[in-house]
N, C-alpha and C positions, 0 to 999 in steps of 0.2 A: 504494500500500500504506500509506503514511503517513496518508492521509486516512481509509482504512478503520479503521486502528488507533485514531486519535483519536476517531472517532465510535463505533465498536463496542466497543472495549476500554476506553478512558479515559472514555467516556460524555459527551464534550463535545457541545454542540449544534452543528448544522450551521452556524449563524450564527457561532459562536465560531471554529470551524475555518476558515471562509472568511475571517474577519477576520485571524486569526493568519497564515494562509498567503498571504494576498493574492490569493485566487482568488474566482471567482463562487460564489454559493450553489448555482447550478445545477450547477456542476462538482462541488461537494462531494456533492450529491444523486446525481449520476450515478455517481460512484465508490464511494459508500457502499452503493448498491443493487446494484452490479455483483457477479455471482457469482464470476467469475474475478478474482483479484487482479492478474493480469498485464495491462499495458496492451496495447491493440490496435495493431498496426502494419500499414501497407499493404504489400502484396506488391510486390516490385520487378518491374517490367515489363521485358520484353525490348525492345530498340530496335525501333521500327516499321520495316517494310520501306518502301523508297522506290523503287518501280519506275521512275518517270519519271527520277529522278536516275541510277539505274543505267544507263539507256539513253544519257544524255548526258554522264556523268562523264568518260569517256575523251576526248571531243571538247573539253570545257571545259579539261581538262589540256593538250591539244595547243595550244589557242588561247592559254592563259596562257603557256606555255613559248615558243611561237613569237613572240607579241607582245612578250614581255619583252625579247627580243634586238633587236627593231626599234624600240623606243621608249625615250626617255630617262626619267629619274626624274620630270621635270616632267610628261611626258605619261603620266598614270596610266592603267592598264588598269582600267576600271571594270566592275562587274558589269552595268551597263546596256548597255555596248558589247558585252559577251560575249553578253548575252541577245538583243540585236538581231541579232548575227551568227548565233546559233543559229536564230532565227526565219527569217532569210533563207535558211538552209540547209535549212529544212523541218522542223526539230524542233518538237514541241509541248511547251513547258515554261514554267512560270510564272517571273515575275521574282523572286519571293521565294525560290524553290528555287535559282535561280542565285546570288542574293545570299548565301544562307546557305552554299552550297558554296564560293564564292570566298572568303568570310570564313574558313572552315575551312582552305582551301588556303593562304591567306596566313599564318595562325597556325602552320601546320606547316612553314614554310619555314626556320625557324632563329631565332636570338636576335633579339628585337625591341629597338629602342632604348627605354629606359625613363628618361625625364629625371628622375624622382624618385629614382632610384638613382644615387649618385655613387661612383666609385672614388676612394679617398683618394690624393692626390698626382697625379692625372691631370686635365688640363683639356681 
């Protein structure tokens, strides 16, 4: 709206408006010719369905919970291991799907250690 006001009401040239506002002349031209003064926004999309993940989500949860009790902290439960196990069990699922779900699962398990945050008085 400010661009339209400067060009149409104040009568400044597009080049002057572009220089003042630090935007491209193409941007000034676009908004000065636009009929509606409101900027256009993209519609928010609903999350995509993930049918493959829906089939294996329960099994991944079972594997992660079961393996976490059997392994030490040094023996990490990797998404690659989970993916190999799922393939051995006959599931058809991509490695990236398993990786993204394992990442989400780990983030949702509770407070993470953040070394850049320090509590005063505690070492």
